[in-house]
C-alpha positions as a Markdown table, in Angstrom:
| # | Residue | x | y | z |
|---|---|---|---|---|
| 1 | Met | -155.9 | 32.2 | -49.0 |
| 2 | Phe | -156.6 | 35.3 | -51.0 |
| 3 | Thr | -155.9 | 38.7 | -49.5 |
| 4 | Leu | -156.7 | 42.1 | -51.1 |
| 5 | Val | -154.8 | 45.1 | -49.8 |
| 6 | Ile | -156.2 | 48.5 | -50.9 |
| 7 | Gly | -155.2 | 52.0 | -50.1 |
| 8 | Ala | -154.3 | 55.4 | -51.4 |
| 9 | Ala | -151.1 | 56.5 | -52.9 |
| 10 | Lys | -148.2 | 56.4 | -50.4 |
| 11 | Ser | -150.4 | 54.8 | -47.8 |
| 12 | Gly | -148.1 | 51.9 | -47.2 |
| 13 | Lys | -150.2 | 49.3 | -48.9 |
| 14 | Ser | -147.2 | 47.7 | -50.8 |
| 15 | Glu | -145.2 | 47.6 | -47.6 |
| 16 | Trp | -148.1 | 45.9 | -45.7 |
| 17 | Ala | -148.5 | 43.3 | -48.5 |
| 18 | Glu | -144.7 | 42.6 | -48.2 |
| 19 | Ile | -145.0 | 42.2 | -44.5 |
| 20 | Leu | -147.9 | 39.7 | -45.0 |
| 21 | Ala | -145.7 | 37.8 | -47.6 |
| 22 | Arg | -142.8 | 37.6 | -45.2 |
| 23 | Arg | -145.0 | 36.4 | -42.4 |
| 24 | Ser | -146.3 | 33.5 | -44.6 |
| 25 | Gln | -142.8 | 31.8 | -44.6 |
| 26 | Gln | -143.7 | 30.5 | -48.1 |
| 27 | Asn | -141.8 | 30.8 | -51.3 |
| 28 | Val | -142.8 | 34.3 | -52.5 |
| 29 | Ile | -143.2 | 35.1 | -56.1 |
| 30 | Tyr | -143.5 | 38.9 | -56.6 |
| 31 | Ile | -145.5 | 39.8 | -59.7 |
| 32 | Ala | -144.7 | 43.3 | -60.7 |
| 33 | Thr | -147.2 | 44.8 | -63.1 |
| 34 | Ala | -145.3 | 48.0 | -64.0 |
| 35 | Arg | -143.9 | 48.6 | -67.4 |
| 36 | His | -140.4 | 49.9 | -67.6 |
| 37 | Asp | -140.1 | 53.4 | -69.1 |
| 38 | Pro | -136.5 | 54.5 | -69.1 |
| 39 | Gly | -137.6 | 58.0 | -70.0 |
| 40 | Asp | -139.6 | 58.4 | -66.8 |
| 41 | Lys | -137.0 | 58.9 | -64.0 |
| 42 | Glu | -139.6 | 59.3 | -61.2 |
| 43 | Trp | -141.2 | 56.0 | -62.2 |
| 44 | Gln | -137.9 | 54.2 | -62.4 |
| 45 | Ala | -137.0 | 55.5 | -58.9 |
| 46 | Lys | -140.3 | 54.1 | -57.5 |
| 47 | Ile | -139.6 | 50.7 | -59.1 |
| 48 | Ala | -136.1 | 50.8 | -57.7 |
| 49 | Leu | -137.4 | 51.5 | -54.2 |
| 50 | His | -139.8 | 48.5 | -54.4 |
| 51 | Lys | -136.9 | 46.3 | -55.5 |
| 52 | Leu | -134.7 | 47.4 | -52.6 |
| 53 | Arg | -137.4 | 46.3 | -50.1 |
| 54 | Arg | -137.7 | 42.8 | -51.5 |
| 55 | Pro | -135.7 | 40.0 | -50.0 |
| 56 | Pro | -133.2 | 38.6 | -52.5 |
| 57 | Glu | -134.8 | 35.1 | -52.3 |
| 58 | Trp | -138.1 | 36.3 | -53.7 |
| 59 | Gln | -138.6 | 35.5 | -57.3 |
| 60 | Thr | -139.8 | 38.5 | -59.4 |
| 61 | Leu | -141.9 | 38.2 | -62.5 |
| 62 | Glu | -142.6 | 41.2 | -64.6 |
| 63 | Val | -146.2 | 40.9 | -65.9 |
| 64 | Pro | -147.6 | 44.1 | -67.3 |
| 65 | Tyr | -150.4 | 42.4 | -69.3 |
| 66 | Thr | -151.0 | 38.7 | -68.9 |
| 67 | Leu | -151.9 | 38.6 | -65.2 |
| 68 | Ala | -154.6 | 35.9 | -65.4 |
| 69 | Glu | -152.4 | 33.6 | -67.5 |
| 70 | Thr | -149.5 | 34.1 | -65.0 |
| 71 | Ile | -151.7 | 33.2 | -62.0 |
| 72 | Gln | -153.0 | 30.1 | -63.9 |
| 73 | Gln | -149.4 | 28.8 | -64.0 |
| 74 | Phe | -149.7 | 28.2 | -60.3 |
| 75 | Thr | -152.9 | 26.2 | -60.3 |
| 76 | Ser | -151.3 | 22.7 | -59.9 |
| 77 | Asn | -149.2 | 21.6 | -57.0 |
| 78 | Arg | -148.2 | 25.1 | -56.0 |
| 79 | Glu | -149.7 | 25.3 | -52.6 |
| 80 | Asp | -146.3 | 26.2 | -51.2 |
| 81 | Arg | -146.2 | 29.4 | -53.2 |
| 82 | Tyr | -147.2 | 32.9 | -52.2 |
| 83 | Leu | -148.1 | 35.2 | -55.1 |
| 84 | Leu | -147.7 | 39.0 | -54.3 |
| 85 | Ile | -149.2 | 41.1 | -57.1 |
| 86 | Asp | -148.3 | 44.8 | -57.1 |
| 87 | Ser | -150.4 | 46.5 | -58.3 |
| 88 | Leu | -153.8 | 46.0 | -59.8 |
| 89 | Gly | -154.1 | 49.7 | -60.8 |
| 90 | Thr | -150.9 | 49.6 | -62.7 |
| 91 | Trp | -151.9 | 46.5 | -64.5 |
| 92 | Leu | -155.3 | 48.0 | -65.3 |
| 93 | Ala | -153.7 | 51.1 | -66.7 |
| 94 | Asn | -151.6 | 48.9 | -69.0 |
| 95 | Cys | -154.9 | 47.4 | -70.3 |
| 96 | Leu | -157.0 | 50.6 | -70.4 |
| 97 | Asp | -157.1 | 50.7 | -74.2 |
| 98 | Arg | -159.2 | 47.5 | -74.3 |
| 99 | Asp | -162.8 | 48.0 | -75.4 |
| 100 | Glu | -165.6 | 47.2 | -72.9 |
| 101 | Pro | -166.3 | 43.6 | -74.1 |
| 102 | Thr | -162.6 | 42.8 | -74.1 |
| 103 | Trp | -162.1 | 44.4 | -70.7 |
| 104 | His | -165.0 | 42.5 | -69.2 |
| 105 | Gln | -163.5 | 39.2 | -70.5 |
| 106 | Thr | -160.1 | 40.2 | -69.2 |
| 107 | Ala | -161.5 | 41.0 | -65.7 |
| 108 | Ser | -163.5 | 37.8 | -65.7 |
| 109 | Glu | -160.5 | 35.8 | -66.5 |
| 110 | Leu | -158.6 | 37.4 | -63.7 |
| 111 | Leu | -161.3 | 36.7 | -61.2 |
| 112 | Glu | -161.5 | 33.0 | -62.3 |
| 113 | Ala | -157.7 | 32.7 | -62.1 |
| 114 | Val | -157.7 | 34.0 | -58.5 |
| 115 | Lys | -160.6 | 31.8 | -57.4 |
| 116 | Ser | -159.1 | 28.6 | -58.9 |
| 117 | Cys | -155.5 | 29.1 | -57.7 |
| 118 | Pro | -154.4 | 27.0 | -54.7 |
| 119 | Ala | -151.4 | 29.3 | -54.0 |
| 120 | Ser | -151.8 | 32.1 | -51.4 |
| 121 | Ile | -152.3 | 35.3 | -53.3 |
| 122 | Thr | -152.1 | 38.9 | -52.1 |
| 123 | Ile | -153.1 | 41.7 | -54.5 |
| 124 | Val | -152.3 | 45.3 | -53.9 |
| 125 | Ala | -154.9 | 47.7 | -55.4 |
| 126 | Glu | -155.2 | 51.5 | -55.4 |
| 127 | Glu | -158.3 | 52.9 | -53.8 |
| 128 | Val | -159.9 | 55.3 | -56.2 |
| 129 | Gly | -163.0 | 57.4 | -56.5 |
| 130 | Trp | -162.9 | 59.2 | -53.1 |
| 131 | Gly | -162.2 | 62.6 | -54.7 |
| 132 | Val | -163.3 | 64.7 | -57.6 |
| 133 | Val | -164.8 | 63.0 | -60.7 |
| 134 | Pro | -162.0 | 62.9 | -63.3 |
| 135 | Ala | -162.4 | 65.5 | -66.0 |
| 136 | Tyr | -161.4 | 63.1 | -68.8 |
| 137 | Glu | -163.1 | 60.0 | -70.1 |
| 138 | Ser | -160.0 | 57.8 | -69.7 |
| 139 | Gly | -159.7 | 58.9 | -66.0 |
| 140 | Arg | -163.4 | 58.0 | -65.4 |
| 141 | Gln | -163.0 | 54.7 | -67.2 |
| 142 | Phe | -159.9 | 53.9 | -65.0 |
| 143 | Arg | -161.7 | 54.8 | -61.8 |
| 144 | Asp | -164.8 | 52.9 | -62.7 |
| 145 | Arg | -163.0 | 49.8 | -63.9 |
| 146 | Leu | -160.6 | 49.7 | -60.9 |
| 147 | Gly | -163.5 | 50.3 | -58.4 |
| 148 | Ala | -165.6 | 47.5 | -59.9 |
| 149 | Leu | -162.7 | 45.1 | -60.1 |
| 150 | Ser | -161.6 | 45.8 | -56.5 |
| 151 | Arg | -165.2 | 45.3 | -55.3 |
| 152 | Asn | -165.4 | 42.0 | -57.2 |
| 153 | Leu | -162.1 | 40.8 | -55.8 |
| 154 | Gly | -163.1 | 41.9 | -52.4 |
| 155 | Ala | -166.2 | 39.8 | -52.7 |
| 156 | Ile | -164.1 | 36.6 | -53.1 |
| 157 | Ala | -161.2 | 37.6 | -50.8 |
| 158 | Asp | -160.6 | 35.8 | -47.5 |
| 159 | Ile | -159.3 | 39.1 | -46.0 |
| 160 | Val | -159.5 | 42.7 | -47.2 |
| 161 | Tyr | -157.2 | 45.3 | -45.7 |
| 162 | Leu | -157.5 | 49.0 | -46.1 |
| 163 | Val | -154.2 | 50.8 | -45.5 |
| 164 | Thr | -154.5 | 54.4 | -44.5 |
| 165 | Gly | -152.9 | 56.9 | -42.2 |
| 166 | Gly | -150.1 | 54.4 | -41.4 |
| 167 | His | -152.5 | 51.7 | -40.3 |
| 168 | Ala | -153.7 | 48.5 | -41.9 |
| 169 | Leu | -157.4 | 47.9 | -41.1 |
| 170 | Asn | -158.8 | 44.5 | -41.5 |
| 171 | Leu | -162.1 | 45.3 | -43.2 |
| 172 | Thr | -163.2 | 41.7 | -43.2 |
| 173 | Ala | -163.2 | 41.7 | -39.4 |
| 174 | Ile | -165.0 | 45.0 | -38.9 |
| 175 | Gly | -167.2 | 45.3 | -42.0 |
| 176 | Asp | -170.0 | 43.5 | -43.8 |
| 177 | Arg | -169.3 | 42.0 | -47.2 |
| 178 | Leu | -171.3 | 43.2 | -50.2 |
| 179 | Pro | -172.1 | 40.9 | -53.1 |
| 180 | Pro | -170.1 | 41.3 | -56.3 |
| 181 | Asn | -171.5 | 43.7 | -58.9 |
């Protein structure tokens, strides 16, 4: 079972993904994609808040770069595992310096790892591109890469939730699926 949870900043998408993980009653492995930056107090506070919400029995892996490789570790005899990946946008930001061919390879490897993994997976992703076109090339590159990757993940997801306004909407139940791009 692969679930994609998308939403805006502070929408509750991580909390919804955590609720889904708890409901699964499986062994949860929380894959945190954030890099620690001791100089960024605001970022450290956000990471601390996420840690406080996690049950102590959940295993946490810090994976800022090697997401596909980490998922691939759970491809054999790991059906009892529930991988909660938070978040796709943070991971992508860590990889933003990759050139286009390398990025396409990285994204393809992630899609293949998700498709081939027998463990339940939930990925939290930021919804981007609903506002002003970013003024800088790196911002546009981030928006375009995350939008395309979210669409491609949504095309293979069993369930896609949009979290907004304090509600989790099951887009799979109320919408029509588009093909990957």
